[in-house]
N, CA, C and O of each residue as an XYZ file, in Angstrom:
496
protein
N     102.733     90.772    143.582
C     103.929     90.397    141.943
C     102.564     89.297    140.879
O     101.542     88.776    141.327
N     102.993     89.274    139.702
C     102.068     88.960    138.954
C     102.188     88.274    138.299
O     103.355     88.619    138.111
N     102.005     86.994    137.248
C     102.276     86.258    136.997
C     102.586     86.277    135.374
O     102.162     87.003    134.475
N     103.203     85.534    135.383
C     104.102     86.635    134.054
C     102.977     86.607    132.851
O     102.131     85.736    132.646
N     103.225     87.837    132.110
C     102.822     87.136    130.535
C     103.254     85.937    129.427
O     104.454     85.846    129.168
N     102.485     85.187    128.889
C     104.266     84.311    127.931
C     102.804     84.205    126.995
O     101.608     84.282    127.275
N     103.744     83.944    125.493
C     103.319     84.134    124.289
C     103.725     82.724    123.798
O     104.682     82.069    124.211
N     102.749     82.338    122.756
C     102.973     80.672    121.942
C     102.775     81.118    120.763
O     101.747     81.761    120.550
N     104.137     80.774    119.247
C     103.516     81.493    118.001
C     103.337     79.884    118.063
O     103.868     78.967    118.689
N     102.188     80.029    116.970
C     100.963     78.550    116.037
C     101.449     79.234    114.638
O     101.054     80.400    114.625
N     101.867     79.043    113.958
C     102.763     79.148    112.480
C     101.737     78.082    111.875
O     101.413     76.998    112.358
N     101.236     78.798    110.464
C      99.667     78.498    109.853
C     100.428     78.514    108.503
O     100.946     79.582    108.175
N     100.567     77.276    107.561
C     101.764     77.948    106.403
C     100.053     78.529    105.348
O     100.254     79.389    104.491
N      99.025     78.166    105.468
C      97.906     78.806    105.061
C      97.668     80.060    104.889
O      97.151     80.703    103.976
N      98.094     80.309    105.844
C      97.346     82.233    105.854
C      99.209     82.741    106.103
O      99.892     82.918    107.112
N      99.487     82.832    104.620
C     100.763     83.755    104.275
C     100.929     84.902    105.085
O      99.933     85.573    105.359
N     102.365     85.314    105.626
C     102.401     86.649    106.395
C     101.303     87.067    107.081
O     100.703     88.123    106.881
N     101.012     86.143    107.981
C     100.213     86.055    109.292
C     101.419     85.805    110.562
O     101.786     84.630    110.532
N     101.969     86.438    111.426
C     101.989     85.610    112.796
C     100.777     85.677    113.607
O      99.875     86.494    113.793
N     101.181     84.195    114.131
C      99.809     84.016    114.918
C     100.275     83.385    116.066
O     101.032     82.415    116.117
N      99.647     84.151    117.208
C     100.169     83.745    119.026
C      99.142     83.758    119.498
O      98.142     84.299    119.025
N      99.262     82.907    120.943
C      98.208     83.195    121.636
C      99.010     84.046    123.042
O     100.179     83.893    123.398
N      98.541     84.455    123.322
C      98.581     85.003    124.824
C      98.561     84.529    126.008
O      97.632     83.727    125.911
N      99.054     84.436    127.410
C      98.348     84.126    128.554
C      98.952     84.758    129.642
O      99.953     85.444    129.438
N      98.535     84.644    130.673
C      98.884     84.741    131.981
C      98.029     86.548    132.223
O      96.853     86.851    132.025
N      99.014     87.296    132.632
C      98.662     88.360    133.227
C      99.685     89.793    132.281
O     100.882     89.749    131.996
N      99.008     90.573    132.082
C      99.343     91.254    131.243
C      99.322     92.896    131.989
O      98.214     93.274    132.370
N     100.494     93.836    132.192
C     100.457     94.546    133.421
C     101.739     95.305    132.869
O     102.334     95.248    131.792
N     101.949     96.122    134.166
C     102.968     96.842    134.411
C     104.641     96.278    134.295
O     105.409     96.428    133.344
N     104.679     96.173    134.495
C     105.493     94.680    134.857
C     106.190     94.275    133.691
O     107.420     94.225    133.645
N     105.458     93.990    132.766
C     105.577     92.895    131.532
C     105.255     93.698    130.130
O     105.627     93.149    129.093
N     104.373     95.364    130.015
C     103.776     95.104    129.225
C     104.987     95.218    127.774
O     104.983     95.022    126.558
N     106.040     95.713    128.980
C     106.935     97.041    127.604
C     108.080     95.699    127.174
O     108.848     95.895    126.232
N     108.119     94.435    127.885
C     108.885     93.390    127.430
C     108.037     93.189    126.073
O     108.404     93.585    124.967
N     106.599     92.367    126.407
C     106.256     91.784    125.982
C     106.374     92.789    123.928
O     106.806     92.522    122.806
N     105.810     93.695    124.497
C     106.042     94.417    123.658
C     107.001     94.642    122.635
O     106.609     95.097    121.560
N     108.129     94.404    122.805
C     109.115     94.419    122.085
C     109.904     93.632    121.589
O     111.003     93.790    121.056
N     108.937     92.267    121.903
C     109.324     91.011    121.786
C     107.955     90.930    120.553
O     108.174     90.559    119.400
N     107.401     91.095    120.748
C     106.453     90.648    119.354
C     106.720     91.831    118.529
O     106.343     91.636    117.373
N     107.268     93.056    118.726
C     107.479     93.791    117.476
C     109.096     93.646    116.427
O     109.354     93.998    115.275
N     110.131     92.776    117.795
C     110.871     92.014    116.968
C     110.579     91.232    115.918
O     111.111     91.314    114.810
N     109.251     90.030    116.437
C     109.183     89.011    115.515
C     108.377     89.776    114.825
O     108.166     88.859    114.031
N     107.735     90.626    114.408
C     106.609     90.961    113.292
C     107.952     91.793    112.489
O     107.917     92.992    112.767
N     109.084     91.432    111.586
C     109.524     91.456    110.755
C     109.141     91.919    109.406
O     107.915     92.004    109.478
N     109.498     92.263    108.228
C     109.140     92.492    106.856
C     108.085     91.632    106.682
O     107.018     92.037    106.221
N     108.291     90.325    107.045
C     107.467     89.316    106.217
C     106.437     89.430    106.870
O     106.278     88.227    107.078
N     105.791     89.790    107.253
C     104.615     90.146    108.668
C     103.913     90.824    108.158
O     104.616     91.831    108.079
N     102.873     91.109    107.655
C     102.252     91.732    107.534
C     100.687     91.730    108.136
O     100.006     92.735    107.931
N     100.162     90.696    108.817
C      99.192     90.569    109.489
C      99.503     89.782    110.810
O     100.430     88.977    110.721
N      98.819     89.900    112.123
C      98.862     89.630    113.345
C      97.189     88.991    113.573
O      96.090     89.352    113.152
N      97.754     87.639    114.642
C      96.435     86.817    115.003
C      96.795     86.955    116.130
O      97.917     86.524    116.395
N      96.069     87.538    117.112
C      96.097     87.432    119.116
C      95.311     86.582    119.464
O      94.221     87.112    119.685
N      95.290     84.868    119.729
C      94.717     84.191    120.344
C      94.489     85.110    122.308
O      95.487     85.153    123.028
N      93.484     85.549    122.686
C      93.616     86.190    124.318
C      92.756     85.126    125.016
O      92.230     85.701    125.969
N      92.398     83.938    124.985
C      91.733     83.451    125.627
C      92.550     82.985    127.123
O      91.828     82.555    128.022
N      93.737     83.058    127.316
C      94.628     82.253    128.299
C      94.494     83.604    128.857
O      94.524     83.481    130.081
N      94.337     85.034    128.472
C      95.159     86.393    129.326
C      93.778     86.410    129.651
O      92.664     86.410    129.126
N      94.383     86.425    130.820
C      93.107     86.294    132.193
C      93.142     87.941    132.810
O      92.165     88.347    133.439
N      94.257     88.777    132.593
C      94.298     90.139    133.095
C      95.603     91.070    132.536
O      96.834     91.078    132.521
N      94.456     91.823    132.102
C      95.388     93.148    130.931
C      94.939     94.782    131.997
O      93.759     94.949    132.306
N      95.566     95.388    132.252
C      95.871     96.911    132.866
C      95.855     98.064    131.191
O      95.446     97.889    130.043
N      96.580     99.271    131.972
C      96.534     99.867    130.640
C      97.808    100.217    130.286
O      98.088    101.170    129.559
N      98.550     99.491    130.769
C      99.610     99.514    129.991
C      99.748     98.262    129.174
O     100.653     98.248    128.339
N      98.827     97.007    129.322
C      98.833     96.029    128.218
C      97.704     96.696    127.228
O      97.648     95.878    126.310
N      97.155     97.319    127.051
C      95.995     98.650    126.338
C      97.072     98.533    125.207
O      97.161     97.896    124.158
N      97.903     99.492    125.931
C      99.026    100.665    124.749
C      99.537     99.267    124.343
O      99.595     99.220    123.114
N      99.844     98.364    124.790
C     100.507     97.671    123.847
C      99.500     97.058    122.641
O      99.802     97.061    121.447
N      98.645     96.701    123.020
C      97.665     96.251    121.569
C      97.412     97.743    120.446
O      97.267     97.688    119.225
N      97.421     99.047    121.345
C      97.217     99.708    120.213
C      98.463    100.111    119.436
O      98.486    100.478    118.261
N      99.480     99.991    120.255
C     101.422    100.171    119.981
C     101.072     98.947    118.337
O     101.275     99.298    117.175
N     100.542     97.594    118.769
C     100.521     96.445    117.515
C      99.748     97.162    116.645
O      99.951     97.423    115.459
N      98.616     97.523    117.543
C      97.946     97.803    115.469
C      98.185     99.199    114.873
O      97.394     99.530    113.989
N      99.355    100.254    115.288
C      99.476    101.408    114.973
C     100.768    100.380    114.073
O     100.836    101.075    113.059
N     101.570     99.462    113.876
C     102.637     99.403    113.751
C     101.910     98.082    112.210
O     102.149     97.699    111.065
N     101.427     98.000    112.794
C     100.586     96.529    111.425
C      99.541     98.110    110.838
O      98.576     97.630    110.243
N      99.506     98.597    110.831
C      99.075     99.787    110.000
C      99.531    100.349    109.399
O      98.933    101.068    108.598
N     101.096    100.275    109.520
C     101.843    101.387    108.823
C     102.118    100.196    107.711
O     102.367    100.564    106.563
N     102.082     98.781    108.006
C     102.500     98.261    106.915
C     101.171     98.242    105.979
O     101.263     97.691    104.883
N     100.040     98.780    106.344
C      98.942     98.550    105.352
C      98.539     97.050    106.066
O      97.897     96.308    105.323
N      98.794     96.620    107.189
C      98.074     95.268    107.301
C      96.758     95.333    108.015
O      96.018     96.317    108.026
N      96.525     94.094    108.658
C      95.714     93.805    109.848
C      96.107     92.943    110.720
O      96.976     92.074    110.777
N      94.884     93.560    111.730
C      95.163     92.986    113.635
C      94.106     92.326    113.427
O      93.418     92.687    112.472
N      93.665     91.192    114.228
C      92.784     90.000    114.528
C      93.105     89.901    116.210
O      94.231     89.595    116.603
N      92.125     90.160    117.034
C      92.275     89.609    118.299
C      91.056     88.346    118.255
O      90.154     88.423    117.421
N      91.118     87.328    119.116
C      90.288     86.230    119.188
C      90.214     85.165    120.360
O      91.093     84.558    120.971
N      89.358     85.166    120.410
C      89.050     83.966    121.627
C      89.398     85.057    123.136
O      90.113     84.587    124.021
N      88.746     86.677    123.303
C      88.681     86.668    124.603
C      88.710     86.080    125.521
O      88.056     85.038    125.462
N      89.307     86.315    126.610
C      89.336     86.257    127.867
C      87.709     86.897    128.202
O      87.508     87.872    127.477
N      86.480     86.574    129.146
C      85.699     87.293    129.631
C      85.781     88.797    130.439
O      85.148     89.837    130.256
N      86.621     88.513    131.205
C      87.290     89.741    131.505
C      88.082     90.709    130.577
O      88.385     91.853    130.915
N      88.468     90.003    129.066
C      89.302     91.346    128.865
C      88.340     91.616    127.627
O      88.633     92.652    127.030
N      87.090     90.810    127.030
C      86.321     91.156    126.459
C      85.603     92.281    127.471
O      85.848     93.267    126.776
N      85.000     92.737    128.447
C      84.406     93.240    129.276
C      85.033     94.837    128.621
O      84.460     95.750    128.028
N      86.559     94.624    129.083
C      86.972     95.753    129.163
C      87.259     96.089    127.561
O      87.884     97.143    127.442
N      87.055     95.660    126.735
C      86.937     95.982    125.873
C      85.788     97.038    124.977
O      85.781     97.810    124.018
N      84.662     96.345    126.251
C      83.466     96.581    125.672
C      82.897     97.988    126.257
O      82.034     98.710    125.758
N      83.666     98.175    127.515
C      83.430     99.044    128.511
C      84.360    100.599    127.672
O      83.906    101.733    127.520
N      85.812    100.033    127.252
C      86.317    101.062    126.504
C      85.836    101.492    125.291
O      85.682    102.713    125.282
N      85.568    100.994    124.355
C      85.361    101.135    123.083
C      86.859    100.442    122.399
O      86.926    100.456    121.170
N      87.621    100.058    122.901
C      88.439     99.084    122.085
C      87.859     97.818    120.492
O      88.242     97.419    119.393
N      86.636     97.690    121.556
C      86.286     96.410    120.489
C      86.042     96.962    119.361
O      86.049     96.260    118.350
N      85.759     98.418    119.281
C      85.497     99.013    117.874
C      86.552     99.305    117.105
O      86.473     99.573    115.906
N      87.838     99.256    117.931
C      89.339    100.158    117.403
C      89.848     98.483    116.215
O      90.538     98.709    115.221
N      89.457     97.168    116.484
C      89.699     95.941    116.784
C      88.902     95.426    115.740
O      87.814     95.898    115.410
N      89.569     94.256    115.120
C      88.019     93.326    114.639
C      89.022     91.681    115.525
O      90.099     91.102    115.382
N      87.804     91.575    116.389
C      87.132     90.411    117.334
C      86.311     89.771    116.629
O      85.299     90.042    115.983
N      87.482     88.024    117.075
C      86.771     87.551    116.537
C      86.740     86.221    117.199
O      87.797     85.616    117.376
N      85.244     85.568    117.694
C      84.711     84.712    118.818
C      85.727     83.409    118.959
O      86.048     83.019    120.082
N      86.304     82.638    117.543
C      87.444     82.017    117.549
C      88.702     82.152    116.544
O      88.444     82.529    115.401
N      89.760     81.932    116.812
C      91.068     81.989    116.398
C      91.037     81.320    114.474
O      92.020     81.375    113.735
N      90.263     80.998    114.247
C      89.205     79.834    113.315
C      89.144     81.041    111.840
O      89.610     81.321    110.736
N      88.201     81.393    112.877
C      86.938     83.056    111.939
C      88.263     83.769    111.021
O      88.576     83.963    109.847
N      88.814     84.017    112.462
C      90.321     84.989    112.047
C      90.441     84.812    111.320
O      90.172     85.595    110.410
N      91.159     83.122    111.054
C      91.931     82.755    110.124
C      91.091     82.829    108.664
O      91.553     83.662    107.884
N      90.549     82.478    108.444
C      89.172     82.475    107.980
C      89.090     83.208    106.945
O      88.837     82.878    105.787
N      89.429     84.767    107.622
C      89.173     86.058    106.854
C      90.578     86.165    106.385
O      90.820     86.562    105.245
N      90.971     86.023    106.735
C      92.646     86.241    106.983
C      93.120     85.588    105.269
O      93.537     86.148    104.255
N      92.786     84.102    105.628
C      93.118     83.630    104.083
C      92.504     84.168    102.910
O      93.093     84.194    101.829
N      91.187     84.656    103.103
C      90.528     85.047    101.688
C      90.765     86.452    101.515
O      90.084     87.075    100.701
N      91.816     87.122    102.313
C      92.068     88.504    101.421
C      93.362     88.134    101.313
O      94.010     87.347    102.003
N      93.845     89.148     99.848
C      94.836     89.301     99.888
C      95.666     89.560    100.278
O      95.709     90.741    100.622
N      96.890     88.741    100.517
C      98.305     90.026    101.437
C      98.450     91.110    100.681
O      97.997     91.208     99.541
N      99.241     92.185    101.417
C      99.565     93.640    100.374
C     100.975     93.671    100.050
O     101.974     93.324    100.681
N     100.812     94.136     98.990
C     102.896     93.896     98.288
C     103.653     94.103     99.013
O     104.842     93.996     98.712
């Protein structure tokens, strides 16, 4: 049995239309669908951009990767942006080995992603 994946919201009024959250625990077959449903429900029409801090995500299997791809598709449909930050070293290795690092904007720290999003206007 794996540890549950958890998420914490981190609102920041200086970055409009952006949902900011941190994931922690293990993202796998047992919890990936539920997490994807919860994040999708939070991504109401108000949000066009998503920042995911992954520093606390210690494990991610292929179903977890599917969650990231599904969220990317959802955000792309809104002409928005998704940024992944603070990848745990194990997850960073998976992203580099699979080429996923080229599909996502990956930043070393949440502050880096937020600074970039502050500088970019939101889509109408």
